[in-house]
KOLKOL-391774 format. One record per atom (N, C-alpha, C): residue in one letter; x, y, z. Coordinates in steps of 0.2 Angstrom, whole numbers, plus 5000, padded with zeros to 4 digits. Layout:
aXYZ
...
REM end
This chain:
m492848754951
m493548784952
m493548794960
s494048774963
s494148784970
s494548844971
v494348894975
v494648954977
v494748954985
l495248994987
l495349004994
l495349074995
i494849094999
i494749165001
i494749175008
r495249205011
r495249215018
r494949285020
v494649295026
v494349355028
v494549365035
g494649425037
g494849445044
g494849525045
p494949545051
p494949615052
p495549655052
a495549715051
a496149765052
a496249775059
g496649735063
g496749745070
g496249705074
n496349715080
n495949665085
n495249685085
p494749635086
p494049645086
p493849705091
v493349735089
v493149795093
v492949765100
g493249805105
g493149785112
g493549725115
y493949695111
y494449645113
y494949675118
r495049645124
r495549675129
r496149625130
g496149575126
g496749535127
g497349555123
s497849515123
s498449535120
s498449515112
t498749545108
t498749535101
t498949455100
a499449435104
a499749375103
a499249315104
d498649335108
d498149285110
d497549295106
v497549335101
v496849355097
v496649305092
f497149255090
f497049215085
f496549155086
r496449135092
r495949085094
r495249125094
r495249185096
r494649225096
r494349225088
l494849245084
l494649255077
l494449185074
r494749135076
r494549065073
r493849045076
s493749065082
s493049045085
s492549085081
m492649145078
m492249185074
m492149165067
g492549115065
g492549085058
g493049125054
l493449165057
l493949215053
l494649175052
d494949195047
d495549165045
d496149205042
a496049275044
a496549325042
a496549375047
y497149415047
y497249465052
y497749515049
e497549585050
e498049625048
e498349665054
y498949655056
y499249695062
y499349765060
q499049805065
q499049885063
q499649915067
a500149935062
a500749975065
a500550045062
t499950065061
t499750125058
t499950195061
y500050185068
y500250245072
y500950235075
g501350195072
g502050175074
g502050105076
l502650075075
l502850005076
l503150005083
r502749975088
r502949965094
r502849895096
l503349855094
l503249775095
l503949745096
k503949715102
k504549675104
k504549615100
k505249585099
k505349525095
k504949465098
k504949465105
k504649405108
k503949405107
n503549455107
n502849465105
n502749445098
a503149475094
a503049455087
a503149375085
l503649345089
l503649275088
l503049235091
l502749265096
l502149235099
l501549245094
i501549295090
i501049305085
i501149255080
h501749245078
h501949195072
h501649125075
e501849105081
e501649045083
e500949035084
n500549085087
n499849075088
n499449075081
s499649125077
s499349125071
s499349065066
r499949035066
r500048975063
r499648915066
r499648915073
r499248865076
r498548865075
n498248925074
n497548935072
n497448945065
d497948935061
d497848945053
d497549015051
v497849065054
v497649135052
v498149165049
l498049185043
l498549225039
l498649295041
v499249315042
v499449375045
v499749425040
s499549485040
s499849535036
s499949595041
m500349645038
m500449705043
m500349765039
h500049815042
h499949885039
h500449935042
g500849965038
g501350005041
g501050075043
p501550115046
p501250185048
p500950225043
y500450265045
y500150305040
y500550365038
y501050385042
y501450445040
y502050435036
i502050375032
i502550365027
i502450405021
n502950435019
n502950475013
n503550475009
l503550425004
l504150415000
l504350464995
s503850514994
s503950564989
s503950634992
s504050644998
s504050705002
s504650754999
h504450814999
h504950864997
h505550875002
q505350845008
q505850845014
q506250785014
e506950795013
e507350735012
e507350685018
e507350725024
e507250685031
e506650645031
t506050665029
t505450625029
t505550565025
v505850575019
v505950515015
v506350465018
k506950485021
k507450445025
k507050405030
k506650445034
k506350415040
k505750365037
s505450375032
s504950335029
s505250265027
i505850265024
i506250205022
i506450165028
e506650205033
e506850175039
e506250135043
r505650165043
r505050135046
r504850075042
l504850085035
l504650025031
l505149965032
f505849985033
f506349935034
f506149895041
d506049935046
d505849905053
d505249865052
c504749885048
c504149845047
c504249775044
v504749775039
v504849715036
v505249665041
v505649695045
v506049655050
v505549625054
a505049665057
a504549635062
a504049595058
a503849605052
a503449555048
a503749485047
d504449485047
d504849425046
d504749385053
w504849425058
w504749385065
w504049355066
m503549395064
m502849375065
m502549335060
g502949325054
g502649285049
g502149315044
a502149385044
a501649415040
a501849415033
y501449395029
y501549385022
y501549445017
r501249505020
r501249565016
r501449625021
v501749675019
v501849735022
v501449795018
v500849815020
v500449855017
v500649935019
f500649975014
f500850045016
f500550095011
h500450155013
h500250205008
h500950245005
p501050244999
p501650264996
p501850334998
g501450384997
g501550454998
g501050504995
f501350564993
f500850614991
f501150644984
y500750674980
y501050714974
y501350774977
g501050814981
g501350874984
g501650924979
k502150954981
k502451004977
k502750984970
h502950914970
h503250884965
h502850874958
g502150864960
g501750844954
g501850764953
r501350734949
r501250664949
r501950634946
r502150654941
r502750624938
r503350614942
k503550674945
k504150674949
k503950634956
a503350634958
a503250604965
a503250524963
l503050504958
l503150434956
l503850414955
e504250454952
e505050444951
e505350434958
m505150484963
m505450484970
m505150414973
c504550394973
c504350334976
c504750274973
r504850274967
r505250214964
r505950214966
e506250274967
e506950274969
e506950254977
s506450274981
s506450264988
s506350184989
l505850154985
l505750084985
l506350044983
r506750064978
r507350034976
r507850034982
t507950094985
t508450104990
t508250054996
l507550054998
l507350015003
l507449935002
i507349914996
i507349844994
i508149824994
d508549864991
d509249854992
d509549854999
e509249895003
e509549895010
e509249825014
l508649805012
l508449745015
l508849685012
h508949685006
h509349635003
h510049625006
d510349685007
d511049695010
d511049665018
a510449675021
a510349645028
a510149575028
g510149545022
g510049475022
g509249455022
l508849505021
l508149485020
l507949485013
r507649435011
r507449425004
r506749395003
d506549365008
d505849335007
d505349375011
f505149435007
f504749485010
f504349505004
t503749535005
t503349565000
t503049635003
l503249685000
l502949755001
l502349764997
a501849795000
a501149794996
a500949864997
p501149914992
p500849974992
p500149974990
e499750014993
e499050014993
e498750064989
t498150044985
t497850094982
t497550144987
t497550204986
t497450254991
t496750294989
g496450324994
g495750354993
g495750424992
k496250464992
k496250534991
k496650554984
k496350594980
k496650614974
k497350644975
s497550674981
s498150704982
s498750654983
q498550584984
q499050534986
q499250494980
v499850474980
v500150424976
v499750364977
g499450324972
g499150264974
g498550254969
s498450274963
s497950254959
s498150174957
l497650144955
l497750074953
l498250064948
g498350104943
g498850094938
g499550114941
e499550154946
e500250174949
e500450114953
i499950084957
i500150034961
i500349964957
i500049954952
i500249904947
i500949914944
g501049974943
g501649994940
g502249974944
f502149994951
f502749974956
f502849904956
s502249864955
s502249794956
s502649764950
e502549794944
e502849774938
e503649784938
e503849834942
e504549854942
e504949814947
f504649794952
f505049764958
f504749694959
d505249644960
d505049574962
d504749574969
n504949614973
n504649604980
n504049654982
i503749674976
i503149714977
i502549684974
k501949674978
k501349654975
k500849704977
p500249714974
p499749774976
p499349754982
a499149804986
a498649794990
a498049834988
v497549804986
v496949834982
v496449854987
d496349914989
d495749934993
d495249964988
f494749924988
f494149934984
f493749994986
a493750014992
a493350074994
a493750134992
h494450124992
h494850184990
h494750194983
i494750144979
i494650154972
i493950184970
h493450164974
h492750184973
h492750264975
a493050284981
a493050354983
a493450394978
r494050374976
r494450414972
r494150424965
g493750374963
g493450374956
g492750404957
g492550434962
g491950464963
g491350424963
g491450364966
g490850314966
g490850264960
c491450244958
c491550214951
c491350134952
i491250104958
i491150034958
i490350034960
e489950004955
e489249994956
e489049924956
g489449884953
g489249814953
g489749764950
a489549704948
a490049654946
a490549674940
s490249714935
s490649734930
s491149774931
d491049814936
d491649864939
d492149824942
y491949774946
y492549734949
y492849694944
l492549674939
l492849634934
l493349674930
r493149734929
r493649784926
r494249794930
i494249804936
i494849804940
i495249744940
l494949684941
l495249624942
l495549604935
d495249624930
d495549604923
d496149644922
t496149714924
t496749754923
t497349724927
i497149704933
i497749674937
i497949604934
e497549564932
e497749504929
e498049514922
d497849564918
d498249574912
d498949594913
r499049634918
r499749664919
r500149624924
l499849584928
l500249554934
l500149474934
g499649454930
g499449384931
g498949374937
m498649314938
m498149304943
m498549274949
d498749314953
d499149294959
d498649304965
h498849284971
h498449294977
h498349364978
l497749384979
l497549454979
l497449474986
h497849524989
h497749554995
h497349614995
c496749614998
c496349674997
c495949695004
h495749765004
h495449795009
h494749805007
f494249805012
f493549825010
f493249865016
t492849915014
t492449945019
t491949985015
a491350005018
a490950055015
a491250125016
i491150165011
i491550225012
i491150285010
e491250345013
e490950405011
e491550445008
y491350485003
y491850524999
y491650594997
t492050634995
t491950704993
t492350704986
d492350764983
d492650774977
d493450764977
a493650764983
a494350754985
a494550684986
g494050644987
g494150574988
g493850554994
e494250504998
e493950475004
e493850525009
r493250515013
r493150555019
r493050515025
r492650455025
r492550425031
r492350345030
h492550305034
h492350235033
h491650225037
h491250175034
h490650155037
h490550085037
t490050055041
t489949985041
t489549965035
l489549895034
l489249875028
l488549875028
r488249885034
r487449895035
r487249965033
e487750015033
e487550085031
e487450085024
d487150145022
d486950155015
d487550185011
f488050155011
f488650185007
f488950125003
g489250144997
g489550094993
g490350084995
p490650044991
p490450004986
p490049934988
p489649904984
p489349844987
p489849784987
v489749744993
v490249694994
v490049624990
e489349614990
e489149544987
e489449534980
p489349584975
p489649574969
p490449554969
l490749584973
l491449574974
l491549494975
i491249474980
i491349404982
i491149354976
r490549374973
r490349334967
r490849334962
v491149384960
v491649394955
v492249354957
l492549364963
l493149324965
l493049254964
v492449224967
v492349154966
v492249134959
e491849164955
e491749144949
e492349144944
c492749194946
c493349204941
c493949164944
g493949134950
g494449084953
g495049124956
w494849184959
w495449214963
w495549194970
d496149174972
d496249164979
d496449234981
a496149244987
a496149314990
a496149314997
t496449375000
t496349385007
t495949455007
i495449455011
i494949515012
i495049545019
i495249605020
i495349635026
i494849685027
s494349675032
s493849715034
s494149775038
e493949835035
e494149905038
e493649945040
t493049915042
t492449955044
t492549975051
p492150025054
p492150035061
p491949975065
q491549925062
q491449865065
q491849805062
k492449815062
k492849775057
k492749695058
d492749675064
d492649605065
d491949575064
r491449615065
r490749595064
r490649595056
d490949645053
d490849645046
d491249595042
a491849575045
a492249525042
a491849455043
v491449445048
v491049385049
v490449395043
r490249455042
r489649465037
r489949445030
i490549465029
i490849455022
i490949375022
k491149345027
k491249275027
k490649235026
e490049265029
e489449225028
e489249235020
i489349295018
i489149305010
i489549255006
l490249245008
l490649205004
l490449135005
g490149115010
g489949045011
g489349025007
g488949075004
g488449065000
g488649054993
y489349064991
y489549054984
y490048994984
l490248964990
l490748904990
l490348844990
REM end
C-alpha cells in the first residue's frame, strides 16, 4: 500500500535568518516537504509576501499550512473577544488563500465560566458565523482545522474536535498527539494507543488526509506544561506513530513542534524512511 506522509517544521528552522518566502529551498535541501506558517502571535503578512510563499512552496513541493493566533477564544464570556477571534480567523483564511495554505489550524477556546456544554455551543455558533462570513466574501475553498488541545481547561478533546468536523463541511481536525498524551495523563504508550485514536477518527470521519502535530511533552495534572525534543526522555513515542500510519495506509502531514523543530522533523523523516 502506497502512502504519502509529509514532514516539516512549525515555522522557520532554528537559526534561519532569511525571509519566510525563501525558506522552502532550505527545507527541501533538508529532505523536508511540509511547513506550518506561524501566525501564533498575530498575523503580520503582506499579500505580496504571501504570494511569494505560495510560488516558492509550490516550486519546491512543500505543502503549507498555517497556525492562527494563540489568543483566539470562540467561547469567551466577553462578546468582544469572540468577535475579534472570528475576525482574526477570517483574516487568516484570506491570507491562507493567498499563500496556498491547505489548512488553518487554531485552538478553539476555553470552557471558562460557561462550562463544557455551553462553551461547545458557543464555539459551534462562532464557527457557523465565521464560515457564513467567508462564504459571503466569496471564499469557499478553505479548511479550518481546530486542534486537539493540551490543557484540560481548553475546548479541544479529540471527541470535541471530531464533532466540529462532523458538523461543518469546511472543518477537518488537526490532531496534536502530544496534546492528547498530556491531556490524558500520559495515555499514549505505543502502537495500540495510536491505533485507538486513528480508528476513532476513521470510524467517524473516514480515512482522509491527516494533519497532525508532534513533539515530546511534559505535563502536569492540568495537562500540557512544556515541549521537549525527541531525544529527551518524554513521551509520546514517535516511532510507533510512524509505523501505524504506514501500516494502516494513512496519508498525513506531520508538523514538528519541538524546540529543535527542523532537526526533529528530519529525525521523523529518517524514521519514516525505514518503513517506506
